[in-house]
C-alpha positions as CSV (number, residue, x, y, z in Angstrom):
1,X,-38.9,158.2,-38.5
2,X,-36.4,154.7,-37.7
3,X,-32.8,156.9,-38.1
4,X,-34.3,159.2,-35.7
5,X,-35.2,157.2,-33.1
6,X,-31.7,155.9,-33.5
7,X,-30.7,158.6,-32.7
8,X,-32.5,159.7,-30.0
9,X,-32.1,156.1,-28.4
10,X,-28.3,156.2,-28.7
11,X,-28.2,160.4,-27.5
12,X,-30.8,158.7,-24.6
13,X,-28.2,155.9,-23.7
14,X,-25.0,158.5,-24.0
15,X,-26.8,161.3,-21.3
16,X,-26.9,158.2,-19.2
17,X,-23.5,157.4,-19.3
18,X,-22.5,160.7,-19.2
19,X,-24.6,161.8,-15.9
20,X,-23.3,158.3,-14.6
21,X,-19.1,159.9,-14.9
22,X,-20.7,163.2,-12.9
23,X,-22.8,162.0,-10.1
24,X,-20.7,159.9,-9.6
25,X,-17.7,162.7,-9.7
26,X,-20.0,164.6,-7.1
27,X,-20.2,161.8,-4.8
28,X,-24.2,161.0,-5.2
29,X,-23.6,157.5,-6.8
30,X,-21.9,154.5,-5.5
31,X,-20.4,151.2,-7.0
32,X,-20.5,148.0,-5.7
33,X,-20.3,144.2,-6.6
34,X,-22.0,141.4,-5.5
35,X,-20.5,138.2,-6.3
36,X,-19.3,139.0,-9.9
37,X,-22.2,141.5,-11.0
38,X,-21.6,145.4,-11.0
39,X,-24.1,146.5,-9.1
40,X,-25.1,151.3,-10.0
41,X,-26.8,152.6,-6.4
42,X,-27.3,156.5,-6.3
43,X,-28.8,159.5,-4.4
44,X,-30.8,162.4,-5.4
45,X,-32.4,163.1,-8.6
46,X,-29.7,162.9,-11.1
47,X,-29.0,159.5,-10.5
48,X,-32.1,159.1,-11.3
49,X,-32.6,161.0,-14.3
50,X,-29.8,159.4,-15.6
51,X,-30.3,155.5,-14.9
52,X,-33.1,156.0,-16.8
53,X,-32.2,157.4,-19.4
54,X,-29.6,154.6,-20.1
55,X,-32.6,152.1,-19.6
56,X,-35.2,154.2,-22.1
57,X,-32.1,154.7,-25.2
58,X,-31.5,151.2,-25.9
59,X,-35.6,150.1,-25.5
60,X,-35.8,153.0,-27.6
61,X,-33.0,151.7,-29.9
62,X,-34.2,148.5,-29.4
63,X,-38.1,149.4,-30.8
64,X,-36.8,151.6,-33.5
65,X,-37.4,149.2,-36.6
66,X,-41.2,148.2,-35.6
67,X,-42.4,151.9,-35.2
68,X,-42.0,152.4,-38.7
69,X,-44.5,153.9,-40.9
70,X,-45.1,154.3,-43.7
71,X,-47.6,157.2,-44.5
72,X,-50.1,155.2,-45.9
73,X,-51.4,154.3,-42.7
74,X,-49.7,150.3,-42.9
75,X,-46.6,148.7,-42.4
76,X,-43.8,148.6,-44.7
77,X,-43.0,144.7,-46.0
78,X,-39.2,144.0,-46.8
79,X,-38.8,140.8,-49.7
80,X,-35.4,139.7,-47.5
81,X,-35.2,137.8,-44.5
82,X,-34.4,139.2,-41.2
83,X,-30.7,138.4,-40.2
84,X,-29.2,139.6,-36.8
85,X,-26.4,138.5,-33.8
86,X,-25.7,139.2,-31.2
87,X,-23.8,139.8,-27.0
88,X,-24.8,138.1,-23.8
89,X,-23.1,137.8,-21.2
90,X,-23.8,136.2,-17.9
91,X,-20.8,137.0,-15.3
92,X,-17.7,136.6,-17.6
93,X,-19.3,133.6,-19.3
94,X,-19.9,135.1,-22.9
95,X,-22.8,134.2,-24.5
96,X,-23.1,135.0,-29.1
97,X,-26.1,134.3,-31.5
98,X,-27.3,134.7,-34.5
99,X,-28.3,133.7,-38.2
100,X,-26.0,132.2,-40.6
101,X,-24.6,136.0,-42.1
102,X,-24.5,137.3,-38.6
103,X,-21.4,135.2,-38.4
104,X,-20.1,135.9,-41.3
105,X,-19.0,138.7,-39.2
106,X,-17.2,137.4,-36.4
107,X,-14.0,139.1,-36.7
108,X,-16.4,142.0,-35.5
109,X,-17.9,140.4,-32.5
110,X,-14.7,139.7,-31.1
111,X,-13.5,143.3,-30.6
112,X,-16.5,144.0,-29.6
113,X,-15.5,140.8,-27.0
114,X,-12.7,141.8,-26.4
115,X,-14.1,145.1,-25.2
116,X,-16.2,144.0,-22.5
117,X,-13.6,141.6,-21.2
118,X,-11.0,144.5,-20.5
119,X,-14.2,146.3,-19.1
120,X,-15.2,143.8,-16.6
121,X,-11.6,143.0,-15.9
122,X,-11.3,147.3,-14.7
123,X,-14.0,146.9,-13.0
124,X,-12.8,143.9,-11.1
125,X,-9.3,145.8,-10.3
126,X,-10.7,149.0,-10.1
127,X,-12.6,147.4,-7.3
128,X,-10.4,145.8,-5.4
129,X,-8.2,148.3,-5.5
130,X,-10.0,152.4,-5.2
131,X,-11.9,153.2,-2.1
132,X,-14.4,155.4,-4.3
133,X,-15.4,151.5,-5.9
134,X,-16.7,149.2,-2.4
135,X,-17.2,145.1,-2.6
136,X,-21.0,145.2,-0.9
137,X,-21.2,141.6,0.9
């Protein structure tokens, strides 16, 4: 059940991104930069459903471990401790956090960090050069 919920969440997230791209190509979506924060605004049902899908996908992925119940009706108890980590971007500043074992996977985090920084720079450059992207202000 947990794996199915994760896949459904990933598919919802991918469908949201695809819907936003399609909305942008149809002209129903606008991108703005307010200070350094990218903002998306749209008109019509496709951008609305895409944004809701984009929000629902990660929420479903996040909640999938908590919704995993055994057939007996009780929750599963695992003997090992919880470990994990993540990266949060506040504007262009990354904050890396995690347990000791998760920090041991630092090369993987640096790859994700590099992809995020490149994505941020590309969006910033597009907002300054392409008329499709606009600066709000």
